[in-house]
Short mmCIF file of the C-alpha atoms (twelve columns), coordinates in Angstrom:
data_MODEL
# 
_entry.id   MODEL 
# 
loop_
_atom_site.group_PDB 
_atom_site.id 
_atom_site.type_symbol 
_atom_site.label_atom_id 
_atom_site.label_alt_id 
_atom_site.label_comp_id 
_atom_site.label_asym_id 
_atom_site.label_seq_id 
_atom_site.Cartn_x 
_atom_site.Cartn_y 
_atom_site.Cartn_z 
_atom_site.pdbx_PDB_model_num 
ATOM 1   C CA . MET A 1   -24.326 -26.157 -10.716 1 
ATOM 2   C CA . ASP A 2   -26.679 -26.429 -12.396 1 
ATOM 3   C CA . ASP A 3   -29.630 -26.508 -10.049 1 
ATOM 4   C CA . ILE A 4   -28.378 -23.049 -8.993  1 
ATOM 5   C CA . GLU A 5   -29.412 -21.775 -12.416 1 
ATOM 6   C CA . ASN A 6   -33.289 -22.967 -11.513 1 
ATOM 7   C CA . ILE A 7   -32.910 -19.971 -8.141  1 
ATOM 8   C CA . GLU A 8   -33.343 -17.581 -11.147 1 
ATOM 9   C CA . ASP A 9   -37.147 -17.846 -10.541 1 
ATOM 10  C CA . GLY A 10  -36.628 -16.290 -7.370  1 
ATOM 11  C CA . VAL A 11  -34.212 -13.661 -7.321  1 
ATOM 12  C CA . TYR A 12  -35.411 -10.590 -7.951  1 
ATOM 13  C CA . GLU A 13  -33.444 -7.331  -8.956  1 
ATOM 14  C CA . ARG A 14  -33.816 -4.202  -6.129  1 
ATOM 15  C CA . LYS A 15  -31.414 -2.064  -8.265  1 
ATOM 16  C CA . GLU A 16  -29.063 -1.286  -5.542  1 
ATOM 17  C CA . LEU A 17  -26.503 0.492   -5.821  1 
ATOM 18  C CA . LEU A 18  -23.958 2.097   -3.688  1 
ATOM 19  C CA . ASP A 19  -25.063 5.439   -2.189  1 
ATOM 20  C CA . GLN A 20  -22.048 6.735   -3.667  1 
ATOM 21  C CA . LYS A 21  -22.121 6.794   -7.870  1 
ATOM 22  C CA . PRO A 22  -19.365 6.583   -9.480  1 
ATOM 23  C CA . PRO A 23  -17.523 9.480   -11.381 1 
ATOM 24  C CA . ASP A 24  -19.121 10.290  -14.488 1 
ATOM 25  C CA . GLY A 25  -17.822 7.923   -17.895 1 
ATOM 26  C CA . TYR A 26  -16.936 5.611   -14.811 1 
ATOM 27  C CA . LEU A 27  -18.349 2.597   -16.534 1 
ATOM 28  C CA . ASP A 28  -18.175 3.744   -19.706 1 
ATOM 29  C CA . GLU A 29  -14.274 3.943   -20.473 1 
ATOM 30  C CA . TRP A 30  -14.588 0.398   -18.565 1 
ATOM 31  C CA . ALA A 31  -16.624 -0.774  -21.349 1 
ATOM 32  C CA . GLU A 32  -14.798 0.753   -24.108 1 
ATOM 33  C CA . VAL A 33  -11.585 -0.770  -22.645 1 
ATOM 34  C CA . LEU A 34  -13.114 -4.088  -21.812 1 
ATOM 35  C CA . ALA A 35  -15.116 -4.596  -25.893 1 
ATOM 36  C CA . LYS A 36  -12.038 -4.645  -27.260 1 
ATOM 37  C CA . PRO A 37  -10.638 -7.633  -28.928 1 
ATOM 38  C CA . LYS A 38  -8.365  -9.249  -26.641 1 
ATOM 39  C CA . ALA A 39  -5.553  -8.689  -28.982 1 
ATOM 40  C CA . ALA A 40  -5.682  -5.425  -28.949 1 
ATOM 41  C CA . ARG A 41  -4.982  -4.754  -25.215 1 
ATOM 42  C CA . GLU A 42  -1.622  -6.243  -25.805 1 
ATOM 43  C CA . ILE A 43  2.087   -5.186  -26.598 1 
ATOM 44  C CA . VAL A 44  4.501   -6.798  -27.679 1 
ATOM 45  C CA . GLY A 45  6.323   -7.980  -24.525 1 
ATOM 46  C CA . PHE A 46  4.042   -6.695  -22.102 1 
ATOM 47  C CA . SER A 47  0.501   -8.872  -20.515 1 
ATOM 48  C CA . SER A 48  -2.209  -6.948  -19.402 1 
ATOM 49  C CA . VAL A 49  -3.750  -6.823  -15.783 1 
ATOM 50  C CA . VAL A 50  -5.596  -5.638  -14.628 1 
ATOM 51  C CA . ILE A 51  -5.328  -4.648  -10.509 1 
ATOM 52  C CA . PHE A 52  -7.961  -4.200  -7.339  1 
ATOM 53  C CA . ARG A 53  -8.511  -4.164  -4.562  1 
ATOM 54  C CA . VAL A 54  -9.013  -6.482  -1.969  1 
ATOM 55  C CA . SER A 55  -8.753  -5.570  2.024   1 
ATOM 56  C CA . ASP A 56  -5.377  -3.605  2.072   1 
ATOM 57  C CA . GLU A 57  -4.235  -6.258  -0.699  1 
ATOM 58  C CA . TRP A 58  -3.349  -4.994  -4.199  1 
ATOM 59  C CA . LEU A 59  -4.140  -7.628  -6.670  1 
ATOM 60  C CA . ALA A 60  -4.040  -8.544  -10.210 1 
ATOM 61  C CA . LEU A 61  -5.400  -10.640 -12.407 1 
ATOM 62  C CA . PRO A 62  -5.168  -11.477 -16.060 1 
ATOM 63  C CA . ALA A 63  -7.046  -8.594  -17.880 1 
ATOM 64  C CA . LYS A 64  -8.210  -11.155 -20.241 1 
ATOM 65  C CA . ILE A 65  -10.233 -13.157 -18.064 1 
ATOM 66  C CA . VAL A 66  -12.190 -10.440 -16.303 1 
ATOM 67  C CA . GLY A 67  -15.496 -9.946  -18.751 1 
ATOM 68  C CA . GLU A 68  -16.843 -7.001  -16.844 1 
ATOM 69  C CA . ILE A 69  -16.821 -4.606  -14.016 1 
ATOM 70  C CA . VAL A 70  -19.717 -3.643  -12.781 1 
ATOM 71  C CA . ASP A 71  -21.747 -1.637  -9.932  1 
ATOM 72  C CA . ASN A 72  -22.422 -3.207  -6.925  1 
ATOM 73  C CA . ARG A 73  -25.332 -5.923  -7.248  1 
ATOM 74  C CA . VAL A 74  -27.943 -6.895  -4.102  1 
ATOM 75  C CA . ILE A 75  -25.826 -10.601 -3.304  1 
ATOM 76  C CA . HIS A 76  -28.840 -13.273 -2.229  1 
ATOM 77  C CA . ILE A 77  -28.682 -16.001 0.075   1 
ATOM 78  C CA . VAL A 78  -28.783 -20.084 -1.462  1 
ATOM 79  C CA . PRO A 79  -30.052 -21.354 1.686   1 
ATOM 80  C CA . HIS A 80  -28.076 -24.471 2.971   1 
ATOM 81  C CA . ARG A 81  -25.710 -23.506 0.566   1 
ATOM 82  C CA . THR A 82  -23.805 -19.752 1.168   1 
ATOM 83  C CA . GLY A 83  -21.052 -20.044 3.187   1 
ATOM 84  C CA . LYS A 84  -17.437 -18.526 3.552   1 
ATOM 85  C CA . ILE A 85  -16.628 -18.672 -0.044  1 
ATOM 86  C CA . PHE A 86  -19.571 -18.948 -1.826  1 
ATOM 87  C CA . LYS A 87  -22.039 -16.118 -1.063  1 
ATOM 88  C CA . GLY A 88  -24.738 -16.345 -3.241  1 
ATOM 89  C CA . VAL A 89  -25.945 -14.917 -6.432  1 
ATOM 90  C CA . VAL A 90  -26.586 -12.182 -8.216  1 
ATOM 91  C CA . ASN A 91  -28.013 -10.865 -10.971 1 
ATOM 92  C CA . VAL A 92  -25.478 -9.453  -13.913 1 
ATOM 93  C CA . ARG A 93  -27.903 -7.906  -16.862 1 
ATOM 94  C CA . GLY A 94  -30.343 -10.673 -16.513 1 
ATOM 95  C CA . LYS A 95  -28.691 -13.484 -16.044 1 
ATOM 96  C CA . VAL A 96  -27.859 -15.342 -12.221 1 
ATOM 97  C CA . GLN A 97  -24.392 -15.455 -11.540 1 
ATOM 98  C CA . LEU A 98  -22.561 -17.527 -9.242  1 
ATOM 99  C CA . CYS A 99  -21.026 -14.864 -6.349  1 
ATOM 100 C CA . VAL A 100 -17.281 -16.034 -4.469  1 
ATOM 101 C CA . SER A 101 -14.965 -13.868 -2.294  1 
ATOM 102 C CA . LEU A 102 -11.504 -14.169 -3.428  1 
ATOM 103 C CA . GLY A 103 -10.039 -12.436 -0.481  1 
ATOM 104 C CA . ASP A 104 -11.458 -15.426 1.424   1 
ATOM 105 C CA . ILE A 105 -9.891  -18.186 -0.910  1 
ATOM 106 C CA . ILE A 106 -6.210  -16.769 -0.959  1 
ATOM 107 C CA . GLY A 107 -6.786  -15.645 3.062   1 
ATOM 108 C CA . ILE A 108 -6.438  -12.030 2.626   1 
ATOM 109 C CA . GLU A 109 -8.125  -11.011 6.263   1 
ATOM 110 C CA . LYS A 110 -10.380 -7.953  6.723   1 
ATOM 111 C CA . SER A 111 -9.220  -4.933  7.562   1 
ATOM 112 C CA . ASP A 112 -9.976  -1.042  8.666   1 
ATOM 113 C CA . LEU A 113 -9.625  0.524   4.429   1 
ATOM 114 C CA . GLU A 114 -13.416 -1.647  4.602   1 
ATOM 115 C CA . GLU A 115 -14.761 0.294   7.164   1 
ATOM 116 C CA . SER A 116 -13.241 4.152   6.104   1 
ATOM 117 C CA . LYS A 117 -13.124 4.614   2.599   1 
ATOM 118 C CA . ASP A 118 -11.716 7.439   1.002   1 
ATOM 119 C CA . VAL A 119 -13.834 10.056  -0.964  1 
ATOM 120 C CA . GLY A 120 -13.665 8.520   -5.032  1 
ATOM 121 C CA . VAL A 121 -12.587 5.567   -4.005  1 
ATOM 122 C CA . TYR A 122 -15.540 2.759   -4.992  1 
ATOM 123 C CA . SER A 123 -16.498 -0.559  -4.208  1 
ATOM 124 C CA . ARG A 124 -17.210 -2.825  -7.124  1 
ATOM 125 C CA . MET A 125 -17.891 -6.069  -8.204  1 
ATOM 126 C CA . PHE A 126 -16.093 -7.670  -11.633 1 
ATOM 127 C CA . VAL A 127 -16.906 -11.156 -13.992 1 
ATOM 128 C CA . VAL A 128 -14.303 -13.231 -14.513 1 
ATOM 129 C CA . GLU A 129 -14.750 -16.414 -17.107 1 
ATOM 130 C CA . TRP A 130 -12.506 -19.605 -17.056 1 
ATOM 131 C CA . LYS A 131 -12.454 -22.321 -19.344 1 
ATOM 132 C CA . GLY A 132 -16.435 -21.651 -19.451 1 
ATOM 133 C CA . ARG A 133 -17.382 -20.677 -15.775 1 
ATOM 134 C CA . ARG A 134 -18.249 -17.415 -15.159 1 
ATOM 135 C CA . PHE A 135 -17.830 -15.503 -11.290 1 
ATOM 136 C CA . VAL A 136 -18.816 -12.756 -9.696  1 
ATOM 137 C CA . SER A 137 -16.342 -11.407 -7.024  1 
ATOM 138 C CA . ILE A 138 -16.186 -8.063  -5.370  1 
ATOM 139 C CA . ALA A 139 -13.273 -5.763  -5.321  1 
ATOM 140 C CA . ASP A 140 -12.754 -2.970  -2.640  1 
ATOM 141 C CA . GLU A 141 -11.386 -0.751  -5.221  1 
ATOM 142 C CA . VAL A 142 -10.655 -1.379  -8.714  1 
ATOM 143 C CA . PHE A 143 -7.653  0.579   -10.978 1 
ATOM 144 C CA . GLY A 144 -8.256  -0.373  -13.867 1 
ATOM 145 C CA . VAL A 145 -6.255  -1.982  -16.918 1 
ATOM 146 C CA . TYR A 146 -1.963  -1.576  -16.029 1 
ATOM 147 C CA . LEU A 147 0.371   -3.013  -19.487 1 
ATOM 148 C CA . LEU A 148 2.938   -4.655  -17.254 1 
ATOM 149 C CA . ASP A 149 5.742   -6.755  -18.123 1 
ATOM 150 C CA . PRO A 150 6.575   -9.937  -17.277 1 
ATOM 151 C CA . ASP A 151 10.031  -8.988  -16.819 1 
ATOM 152 C CA . ASP A 152 9.221   -6.982  -13.577 1 
ATOM 153 C CA . ILE A 153 7.235   -10.274 -11.396 1 
ATOM 154 C CA . LYS A 154 9.615   -10.606 -8.818  1 
ATOM 155 C CA . LYS A 155 9.345   -13.376 -6.470  1 
ATOM 156 C CA . ALA A 156 7.154   -12.641 -3.256  1 
ATOM 157 C CA . PRO A 157 8.961   -12.461 -0.054  1 
ATOM 158 C CA . VAL A 158 7.480   -14.276 2.570   1 
ATOM 159 C CA . SER A 159 6.758   -11.291 4.550   1 
ATOM 160 C CA . ILE A 160 5.360   -9.199  1.730   1 
ATOM 161 C CA . SER A 161 2.392   -10.481 1.923   1 
ATOM 162 C CA . LYS A 162 -1.151  -12.438 3.247   1 
ATOM 163 C CA . THR A 163 -2.428  -13.918 0.467   1 
ATOM 164 C CA . ASP A 164 -1.307  -17.295 0.471   1 
ATOM 165 C CA . LYS A 165 1.083   -17.977 -1.559  1 
ATOM 166 C CA . SER A 166 0.133   -20.779 -3.183  1 
ATOM 167 C CA . TYR A 167 -1.734  -18.184 -4.777  1 
ATOM 168 C CA . THR A 168 0.391   -16.003 -5.913  1 
ATOM 169 C CA . LYS A 169 2.958   -16.478 -9.183  1 
ATOM 170 C CA . GLY A 170 4.943   -13.054 -7.750  1 
ATOM 171 C CA . ILE A 171 5.017   -10.009 -6.910  1 
ATOM 172 C CA . PHE A 172 5.436   -6.485  -8.665  1 
ATOM 173 C CA . ASP A 173 5.447   -2.563  -7.879  1 
ATOM 174 C CA . TRP A 174 2.615   -0.274  -8.713  1 
ATOM 175 C CA . LYS A 175 3.211   3.598   -7.164  1 
ATOM 176 C CA . GLY A 176 5.267   1.776   -4.574  1 
ATOM 177 C CA . VAL A 177 3.031   -0.615  -3.301  1 
ATOM 178 C CA . ASN A 178 3.209   -4.354  -4.231  1 
ATOM 179 C CA . VAL A 179 1.068   -6.005  -6.551  1 
ATOM 180 C CA . ALA A 180 0.681   -9.781  -6.263  1 
ATOM 181 C CA . CYS A 181 0.217   -11.661 -9.424  1 
ATOM 182 C CA . LEU A 182 -2.363  -14.143 -8.947  1 
ATOM 183 C CA . ASP A 183 -2.250  -18.244 -10.395 1 
ATOM 184 C CA . GLU A 184 -5.751  -17.814 -12.119 1 
ATOM 185 C CA . GLU A 185 -5.107  -21.705 -12.878 1 
ATOM 186 C CA . LEU A 186 -4.799  -23.049 -9.488  1 
ATOM 187 C CA . LEU A 187 -7.537  -19.982 -8.273  1 
ATOM 188 C CA . PHE A 188 -10.344 -21.651 -10.539 1 
ATOM 189 C CA . CYS A 189 -9.259  -25.427 -9.390  1 
ATOM 190 C CA . ALA A 190 -9.567  -23.844 -6.311  1 
ATOM 191 C CA . LEU A 191 -13.136 -22.868 -6.613  1 
ATOM 192 C CA . LYS A 192 -13.782 -25.921 -8.793  1 
ATOM 193 C CA . ARG A 193 -13.095 -28.007 -5.789  1 
ATOM 194 C CA . GLU A 194 -15.219 -25.422 -3.161  1 
ATOM 195 C CA . PHE A 195 -18.631 -26.363 -5.791  1 
ATOM 196 C CA . ASP A 196 -17.351 -29.401 -6.644  1 
ATOM 197 C CA . VAL A 197 -17.923 -30.460 -3.000  1 
ATOM 198 C CA . ALA A 198 -20.551 -27.891 -2.436  1 
ATOM 199 C CA . ASP A 199 -22.869 -30.632 -5.076  1 
ATOM 200 C CA . GLY A 200 -21.012 -33.673 -3.803  1 
# 
C-alpha cells in the first residue's frame, strides 16, 4: 500500500467534527486509558476488550490492538480503489491512514439505529494496529474498555447474531445484550487479502 501513502500530498484536513461535541473529559479519559502500558490494562485471569457498536450489533476487540479513539474525520475517496470495505483515507494526527468498514467485512447490515441516535450517543473512529499495519474504522457508538472473564465467553447460537460467525470467537453478556468477540487474527487476514487483491 505504499502507493496510498503518496495520496498524503493531496489530502487536506478540514477538521470537520460531528455536530454534537463529545462529553467533557471523554477524549481525555480515553487518552489516559490507552496511554497506560498494556500490562496495566490487564488483571490476572481477565482480558481487556474495547466494546463498540456497528449498526445494531455490539462487538469487542482486544484493547491491546486499539491504538486510539478519535473524533470522526473526513474520509477522502481514492479513485478506482474505494469500495465496500476500503472507504478511503483519513488524516489522523497528520498521518494518512487507511479507513475500512469492519461492519462490511463481517456482514453487518445497516439498521434504523444509524438514522436515529439517542442523545449522548456519538459515532467515533478508532485506530487498530496489527502486526505493523494500521487501519481506521468507524463505530456508531463506543462504550470503552471492559475487563472480560474468558469463562464468560459462550459459543454464539446461529440465531443470535447477524455477523459472519467465522469472524467471531464467541459472545458474552454485557448489560443484558450479547457482545460478539471478534477474532482479530481472521479479521485482519481478511483485510490483508482485500488489499493484496486490490494491489494485484
